C-alpha positions as CSV (number, residue, x, y, z in Angstrom):
1,L,-139.9,-31.0,67.6
2,L,-142.1,-29.8,70.4
3,T,-144.6,-30.9,72.9
4,V,-146.9,-29.5,75.4
5,E,-147.5,-32.4,77.7
6,K,-149.7,-33.0,81.0
7,R,-147.6,-33.2,83.9
8,D,-149.3,-36.1,85.4
9,G,-148.0,-38.3,82.3
10,S,-151.4,-38.8,80.8
11,G,-150.1,-37.8,77.3
12,P,-149.7,-34.7,75.1
13,V,-152.1,-31.7,74.7
14,F,-150.3,-30.4,71.6
15,E,-147.3,-31.6,69.5
16,I,-145.6,-30.8,66.4
17,V,-143.6,-33.8,64.8
18,S,-141.5,-34.1,61.6
19,N,-142.4,-37.6,60.2
20,G,-139.5,-38.0,57.8
21,K,-140.9,-41.6,56.6
22,A,-144.4,-40.1,55.8
23,N,-142.9,-36.9,54.6
24,T,-145.3,-35.0,56.7
25,L,-145.4,-32.2,59.7
26,D,-147.8,-33.7,62.1
27,I,-149.8,-31.6,64.3
28,V,-151.0,-34.1,67.2
29,Y,-153.7,-32.3,69.8
30,S,-156.0,-33.6,72.4
31,T,-159.7,-32.7,73.0
32,E,-161.9,-34.2,75.5
33,N,-159.4,-37.2,76.2
34,K,-159.3,-37.9,72.7
35,Q,-156.1,-37.7,70.8
36,Q,-156.3,-36.4,67.0
37,V,-153.4,-36.1,64.4
38,V,-153.5,-33.7,61.5
39,S,-150.9,-33.9,58.7
40,I,-149.4,-31.3,56.2
41,E,-148.3,-33.5,53.5
42,K,-145.3,-33.2,51.0
43,V,-143.1,-31.1,53.2
44,D,-139.5,-32.4,52.3
45,L,-138.0,-31.4,56.0
46,A,-136.1,-34.6,56.8
47,T,-133.7,-34.1,54.0
48,G,-130.4,-33.7,55.8
49,H,-130.2,-29.9,55.0
50,W,-131.3,-26.8,56.9
51,K,-134.9,-25.7,56.5
52,N,-136.1,-22.6,57.8
53,I,-140.0,-23.2,58.4
54,T,-142.9,-20.9,59.5
55,L,-145.8,-22.8,61.0
56,F,-148.9,-20.6,61.8
57,V,-152.3,-21.9,63.3
58,Q,-155.4,-19.5,63.2
59,E,-158.7,-20.8,64.3
60,D,-158.9,-24.4,62.6
61,R,-156.3,-23.8,60.0
62,A,-152.7,-24.6,60.0
63,Q,-150.2,-23.3,57.2
64,L,-146.8,-24.1,56.5
65,F,-143.9,-22.1,55.1
66,A,-140.4,-23.3,54.0
67,G,-138.4,-20.2,53.5
68,C,-140.3,-17.9,51.7
69,E,-142.5,-20.4,49.9
70,E,-145.9,-21.8,51.2
71,V,-145.6,-25.7,51.3
72,N,-149.0,-26.5,52.4
73,T,-152.2,-26.4,54.6
74,A,-154.4,-28.6,57.0
75,E,-157.4,-28.1,58.9
76,L,-157.7,-28.8,62.5
77,D,-161.4,-30.4,63.6
78,V,-161.5,-27.8,66.4
79,P,-160.1,-24.0,66.8
80,I,-156.4,-23.9,68.3
81,Q,-157.8,-21.9,71.2
82,S,-160.0,-24.7,72.6
83,V,-156.8,-26.9,72.6
84,L,-154.3,-24.4,74.1
85,T,-156.3,-22.7,76.7
86,Q,-155.5,-20.3,79.6
87,D,-155.9,-23.3,82.1
88,I,-153.1,-25.3,80.0
89,P,-149.9,-24.0,82.0
90,T,-151.1,-25.0,85.4
91,G,-151.3,-28.8,84.3
92,A,-148.9,-29.1,81.6
93,Q,-145.3,-28.5,80.2
94,L,-143.6,-27.3,77.3
95,R,-140.5,-29.3,75.9
96,V,-138.8,-28.7,73.0
97,G,-136.6,-31.4,70.9
98,K,-138.3,-34.0,73.0
99,G,-138.1,-36.8,70.6
100,A,-141.0,-39.2,69.7
101,V,-139.3,-42.6,70.9
102,S,-137.9,-42.8,74.5
103,D,-137.5,-38.9,74.6
104,R,-134.5,-39.4,72.0
105,F,-134.4,-36.4,69.6
106,M,-133.2,-37.4,66.3
107,G,-132.5,-34.1,64.8
108,V,-131.2,-30.4,65.1
109,L,-133.3,-27.4,66.1
110,Q,-131.9,-23.7,66.3
111,N,-133.7,-20.6,66.9
112,V,-137.1,-21.9,67.9
113,R,-139.4,-18.8,68.3
114,F,-143.2,-18.6,69.4
115,V,-144.5,-15.3,68.2
116,F,-148.0,-14.0,69.2
117,G,-149.9,-10.8,68.4
118,T,-147.4,-10.0,65.4
119,T,-148.6,-10.5,61.7
120,L,-147.2,-12.9,59.5
121,E,-146.1,-10.3,57.1
122,A,-143.9,-8.4,59.5
123,I,-142.2,-11.8,60.1
124,L,-141.7,-13.0,56.6
125,R,-140.6,-9.4,55.9
126,N,-137.7,-9.7,58.5
127,K,-136.7,-13.1,56.8
128,G,-136.3,-11.2,53.5
129,C,-139.6,-12.5,52.2
130,Q,-142.3,-10.4,50.5
131,S,-145.9,-11.5,51.7
132,S,-149.2,-10.0,51.9
133,V,-150.4,-12.7,54.5
134,T,-151.3,-11.3,57.7
135,I,-151.8,-13.7,61.0
136,D,-150.2,-14.9,64.2
137,T,-147.3,-17.6,63.8
138,M,-145.1,-20.1,65.4
139,I,-141.6,-20.3,63.7
140,L,-139.3,-23.2,63.9
141,D,-135.9,-23.6,62.3
142,V,-135.7,-27.2,61.7
143,L,-132.9,-29.7,60.4
144,N,-133.1,-33.7,61.0
145,G,-130.2,-35.6,61.0
146,S,-127.8,-35.4,64.0
147,S,-128.4,-35.3,68.0
148,A,-127.8,-31.7,68.7
149,I,-130.2,-29.0,69.8
150,R,-129.9,-25.4,70.4
151,T,-133.1,-23.4,71.3
152,E,-133.8,-19.8,71.7
153,F,-137.3,-18.7,73.3
154,T,-138.1,-15.0,72.1
155,G,-140.9,-12.6,71.0
156,H,-140.7,-10.3,68.3
157,K,-137.4,-8.1,69.2
158,T,-137.7,-4.4,69.2
159,K,-134.5,-3.9,67.4
160,D,-136.3,-5.3,64.3
161,L,-138.9,-2.3,64.4
162,Q,-137.1,-0.3,62.1
163,M,-136.8,-3.2,59.4
164,V,-140.5,-3.8,59.8
165,C,-141.8,-0.2,59.3
166,G,-138.7,1.6,58.0
167,F,-138.6,3.8,61.0
168,S,-136.4,3.8,64.2
169,C,-137.9,4.4,67.7
170,E,-136.5,7.7,67.6
171,D,-138.1,8.7,64.3
172,L,-141.5,7.6,65.6
173,I,-141.3,9.5,69.0
174,S,-140.4,12.7,66.9
175,M,-143.3,12.2,64.7
176,F,-145.8,11.7,67.6
177,K,-144.4,15.0,69.2
178,E,-145.1,16.7,65.9
179,L,-148.5,15.3,65.7
180,K,-149.1,16.5,69.2
181,G,-148.0,20.1,68.2
182,L,-150.2,19.8,65.3
183,G,-153.2,19.0,67.3
184,V,-152.7,21.9,69.6
185,V,-152.4,24.3,66.4
186,V,-155.6,22.8,64.8
187,K,-157.6,23.2,68.2
188,E,-156.4,26.8,68.3
189,L,-157.4,27.5,64.6
190,S,-160.8,25.8,65.4
191,N,-161.6,27.9,68.4
192,E,-160.6,31.0,66.5
193,L,-162.8,30.1,63.5
194,R,-165.7,29.4,65.9
195,Q,-165.3,32.8,67.5
196,L,-165.2,34.5,64.0
197,T,-168.3,32.6,63.1
198,N,-170.1,34.0,66.2
199,E,-169.0,37.5,65.6
200,N,-170.2,37.3,62.1
201,K,-173.5,36.1,63.2
202,L,-173.6,39.0,65.9
203,I,-172.7,41.6,63.3
204,K,-175.5,40.1,60.8
205,N,-178.0,40.4,63.7
206,R,-177.2,43.8,64.7
207,I,-177.4,45.4,61.1
208,G,-180.2,43.2,60.2
209,I,-178.8,41.4,57.5
210,H,-181.0,39.0,55.9
211,S,-180.5,36.2,53.4
212,G,-179.9,37.6,49.6
213,V,-179.3,41.1,50.7
214,C,-176.3,43.4,49.5
215,I,-174.2,46.1,51.1
216,H,-173.1,48.5,48.7
217,N,-171.1,51.7,49.7
218,G,-172.4,51.0,53.5
219,I,-176.1,50.7,52.5
220,V,-178.0,47.6,52.8
221,R,-180.1,46.6,49.8
222,K,-182.6,44.1,49.5
223,N,-182.7,41.2,47.0
224,R,-183.6,42.4,43.5
225,D,-183.4,45.9,44.8
226,E,-182.3,48.5,41.8
227,W,-180.5,52.0,42.7
228,T,-178.6,54.6,40.4
229,V,-175.2,55.2,41.5
230,D,-174.7,58.2,39.3
231,D,-176.3,59.6,35.9
232,C,-174.6,56.8,34.1
233,T,-174.5,53.6,36.5
234,E,-177.2,51.6,37.8
235,C,-177.0,48.7,40.2
236,T,-179.2,45.5,41.1
237,C,-179.0,43.2,44.3
238,Q,-179.0,39.7,43.0
239,N,-178.9,37.0,45.7
240,S,-176.3,39.1,47.7
241,A,-174.3,40.0,44.8
242,T,-174.3,43.5,43.7
243,V,-174.3,44.0,39.7
244,C,-173.8,47.1,38.2
245,R,-173.9,48.3,34.7
246,K,-173.5,51.3,32.6
247,I,-176.5,53.1,30.9
248,S,-176.7,55.3,28.2
249,C,-176.4,58.9,29.2
250,P,-178.4,61.5,27.2
251,L,-176.7,63.9,24.9
252,I,-176.0,67.3,26.3
253,P,-177.6,69.9,24.0
254,C,-175.2,72.0,22.2
255,A,-176.1,75.1,20.5
256,N,-174.0,76.4,17.6
257,A,-172.1,73.0,17.3
258,T,-168.9,73.2,15.5
259,V,-167.8,69.8,13.7
260,P,-164.2,69.7,12.8
261,D,-163.1,68.2,9.5
262,G,-162.5,64.8,9.4
């Protein structure tokens, strides 16, 4: 299906092969001049029908999806980043639809995409799938059976952004501007609150207010102080709270009292 092969003709660095006879998807890679093959089994790709497949490789694990269904997994002996290193482009080239024998490709490829830095969940969602898997991917849409090939090299298109997260670019820009405005308001409120706190501390220091005291009718009372407001009301300072209560007033003496009937 595709190969990254050395320019000097010494062989492939990385290959993906659809093996119809063995019913496998083979991943061929080279490490220290040694070629290794890892097969994902029971893939049912070479059936003469279109198959939309998603292959992703992370570290030493390869996983294959057909449509929205997970087909199978396989493990590499080494992490993929040690195979496809940053030095590869200088000494190798990418070929899509190369074919295994005499460079004769015996199938059909359509919409081949290499996607990096995008979650598998987002890509599967764009395909109409529901998945919670998150990983970098390589997507291949494959059909074996004829000798035609159409390819398209693309990244994750920006036009799919609204499909991925439900918001357009204009919506995101508008929300970002609103958040910046809210940030300014919060900063102003924080500054005003800090200033008010400082003013309260200053007032407290000037009038000599200490913890637990009360202010009643403009008079500072210490904690647990008691005082009389009038002949019938007494107040107490309890941990900065002024508690007042009525007291029984003495009866006013009355000479020659008259008690009406009833």
